[in-house]
C-alpha positions in Angstrom: 79.6 90.4 141.6 79.7 93.3 143.2 83.6 94.3 144.5 85.4 96.3 146.9 89.4 97.2 147.3 90.4 98.1 151.0 94.0 99.6 150.8 96.8 100.3 153.3 99.3 102.4 152.5 102.2 104.1 152.6 103.9 105.5 149.3 103.1 104.8 145.7 100.3 107.8 145.7 101.2 107.2 141.3 100.7 103.0 141.5 97.4 103.5 144.1 95.9 106.2 141.4 96.6 103.8 137.8 94.8 101.2 140.4 91.7 103.3 141.1 91.3 104.5 137.3 91.9 100.7 135.9 89.0 98.7 138.3 85.1 99.1 137.1 83.3 102.5 137.9 81.0 100.2 140.8 83.8 99.1 142.7 84.2 100.2 145.9 87.3 101.5 147.5 88.4 102.2 151.2 92.0 103.7 152.3 93.8 103.6 154.8 97.0 106.0 154.6 99.7 105.6 157.3 99.5 108.6 159.4 102.9 109.0 159.0 102.5 109.4 154.5 103.5 112.1 152.7 100.4 111.7 150.5 98.2 113.3 151.8 94.2 112.5 151.4 93.6 114.5 148.3 96.2 113.3 146.4 94.2 110.4 145.7 91.4 110.0 143.3 87.9 111.5 144.7 86.6 108.0 143.9 88.2 106.4 146.7 86.6 106.7 150.9 90.4 107.4 152.4 90.9 107.6 156.2 94.7 108.7 157.5 93.9 108.0 161.1 97.1 105.8 162.5 100.5 105.6 162.9 101.7 102.3 161.5 104.8 101.0 162.2 106.1 97.8 160.6 104.8 94.7 162.1 103.0 96.6 164.9 99.2 95.9 166.1 98.5 99.3 164.0 98.4 97.3 161.1 95.1 95.1 162.2 93.4 98.2 163.6 93.6 100.1 160.3 92.5 97.0 158.1 89.9 96.7 161.0 89.3 100.6 160.8 88.1 100.2 156.8 86.7 96.7 157.5 84.1 98.2 159.6 84.2 101.7 157.7 82.7 100.0 154.6 79.9 97.6 157.1 78.8 100.8 158.4 78.0 102.9 155.2 78.6 100.6 152.2 78.1 97.1 152.8 76.7 96.2 149.5 79.7 94.6 148.0 80.1 90.4 147.7 84.0 90.5 148.0 87.2 92.5 149.8 90.1 92.0 148.7 92.8 93.2 151.0 95.8 94.8 149.7 98.6 97.4 149.9 99.3 100.5 148.1 102.2 97.9 146.4 99.7 96.0 145.0 98.1 95.5 141.4 95.3 93.5 140.1 96.5 91.6 137.2 93.7 89.2 135.9 91.0 90.3 133.5 88.4 92.2 134.9 86.0 89.5 132.9 87.8 87.1 134.6 87.3 88.3 138.4 84.0 86.5 139.2 85.2 83.4 137.4 88.2 82.8 139.5 86.2 83.4 142.6 83.3 81.2 142.2 79.6 82.4 143.3 79.8 80.0 146.2 80.9 82.3 149.1 84.2 81.3 149.5 86.8 83.5 151.3 90.6 83.0 149.8 93.2 83.7 152.2 96.5 81.7 153.2 96.1 79.5 156.6 98.2 76.6 158.5 98.1 75.5 162.1 100.3 77.1 164.8 103.3 75.7 165.4 105.0 75.8 162.0 107.8 74.7 162.2 109.1 76.1 158.8 107.4 79.1 159.5 108.5 82.1 161.4 110.7 82.6 164.5 112.7 79.8 166.7 108.7 78.4 168.3 106.8 78.2 164.4 104.8 81.2 165.6 104.3 81.2 168.7 106.8 84.2 169.7 103.9 86.2 167.8 101.6 86.0 170.5 103.5 85.1 173.9 106.3 87.8 173.1 106.6 91.4 174.0 107.9 93.3 171.1 109.4 96.6 170.7 107.5 97.2 167.2 105.1 100.2 168.5 108.0 102.0 168.9 111.1 101.4 166.9 111.7 101.3 163.3 112.4 97.1 162.7 113.6 97.3 159.5 116.8 98.7 161.0 118.6 95.5 161.9 120.0 97.5 165.0 116.6 96.9 166.8 115.8 94.2 165.2 118.8 92.3 167.4 117.9 94.4 170.4 114.6 92.6 170.3 116.0 88.9 169.9 118.0 90.2 173.5 114.8 91.4 175.1 112.3 88.1 174.0 115.1 86.2 175.3 115.5 88.2 178.5 111.0 87.8 178.6 111.9 83.9 178.2 115.2 83.6 181.2 112.5 85.4 183.7 109.2 83.5 182.4 107.0 86.2 181.3 105.7 85.1 178.4 102.4 85.7 177.3 99.7 82.2 178.0 98.5 81.2 174.6 95.2 81.5 174.1 92.7 78.0 174.2 91.7 78.3 170.5 93.7 77.0 167.7 96.3 79.1 166.1 96.4 79.7 162.7 99.4 82.3 160.6 99.8 82.4 156.6 100.3 86.0 154.7 97.4 88.9 155.5 96.3 89.4 152.3 93.3 87.9 150.6 89.7 88.1 149.2 86.9 87.9 152.0 83.2 87.3 151.0 81.5 89.4 152.4 80.3 86.8 155.2 83.6 86.7 156.7 83.5 90.3 156.9 80.5 89.7 158.9 82.4 87.2 160.9 85.3 88.8 161.5 83.5 92.2 163.0 81.2 90.3 165.6 83.7 86.9 166.1 83.8 86.7 170.3 87.2 86.5 169.1 88.3 89.3 167.2 88.5 91.1 170.3 90.1 88.9 172.5 92.9 88.2 169.7 93.6 91.6 169.2 94.2 92.6 173.1 96.3 89.2 173.1 98.6 91.0 170.7 99.1 93.8 172.4 103.1 94.3 172.4 103.0 92.0 169.4 105.0 91.4 166.0 103.2 90.7 162.8 100.1 89.6 165.2 98.3 90.3 161.3 100.5 87.4 159.9 98.1 85.1 162.0 94.9 87.1 163.4 91.9 86.6 160.4 92.9 83.5 160.1 92.2 82.2 163.5 89.1 84.2 164.1 87.9 82.5 160.4 89.0 79.0 161.4 87.6 79.1 164.9 83.9 80.1 163.3 81.1 78.4 161.4 82.9 79.9 158.4 86.1 77.8 158.6 84.5 75.0 155.6 84.7 78.0 153.4 88.2 79.1 153.4 89.7 78.7 150.1 93.9 78.2 151.2 94.9 80.2 148.2 95.1 84.0 148.7 95.0 84.4 144.6 97.9 86.9 144.8 101.1 86.6 142.5 104.4 86.9 145.0 108.1 86.1 143.8 109.9 84.0 147.5 112.6 83.2 144.6 115.2 86.2 145.5 118.5 87.3 146.8 116.0 89.7 149.8 112.4 87.8 148.9 109.6 89.1 148.4 111.1 89.8 145.1 110.0 93.1 143.7 108.3 92.5 140.4 109.1 94.3 137.2 108.5 94.0 133.8 110.5 91.3 132.8 108.0 89.3 135.3 104.7 90.2 133.2 104.5 86.9 131.5 104.5 85.3 134.7 102.4 87.4 136.4 99.4 87.8 134.2 99.5 83.7 133.6 99.4 83.0 137.3 95.8 82.6 137.4 95.8 85.6 140.6 94.0 88.3 140.8 96.3 90.5 142.5 100.4 91.1 142.0 102.4 92.2 145.2 104.8 94.1 145.3 106.1 96.5 142.7 107.7 99.7 142.8 107.2 103.3 142.5 109.1 102.9 139.2 107.7 100.0 138.0 105.6 102.5 135.2 105.8 100.1 132.5 104.8 96.9 134.3 101.5 99.3 136.1 100.9 100.2 131.8 101.2 96.5 131.1 98.8 95.4 133.7 96.7 98.1 132.5 96.4 96.8 129.4 96.1 93.4 130.0 92.6 93.6 132.4 91.0 95.6 130.1 90.8 92.2 127.6 
């Protein structure tokens, strides 16, 4: 099968270029660099199609916009791949290249985490409805700053008191990790389903809308029976400040996980990247 990487990135140019060097020459590579990034398009291996269109603040709808840009570009110019793997600049392939097709199978499944919303074990006091219902400051401030997060909590409480919450859509909602491996049929569906435009508009001034966008569209489509609830990503949530930044000490767990990609590699993890490069070629 033919594969394509769709990468949203802000930093870690060395990891990105190492990844490009590691995958076969016939793999497609489409990258969106955050407009705020210090990385220049010319810094990226010229095998990749690189765009620097949007400034992506953490949690803002601009992240969805950047991902859709990559999907539209590859659909318009280069729609010859069977699978499209959505990852970040902190991710790296972690299985033998000879086993990628075996893990995915040949039945046209899309692999992504999904669950029904509301989910009491998920984000916010309303199990994910918060993402849809409340206006936030995410497009304007740095949500990684605790001061702005606290202010946003007060902003949401004010909306609740004044009954300013947005209406929920009539279709059911689903959430999960943004990142997964999409069969080409899923890419076509995401770009053509009428819910795509409606939900994108609904997520205006939302926070972390990408964590329900793709799941909701595909689970309300004819492809819902083609979804496997496993995004084939290794990520370690057992840390004091999860998710854990993986290092060389995690190599054995990563390589034995039967995941396609591991998430959250730090720019200082050169030794882990080198070990992964060596392992995937076996």
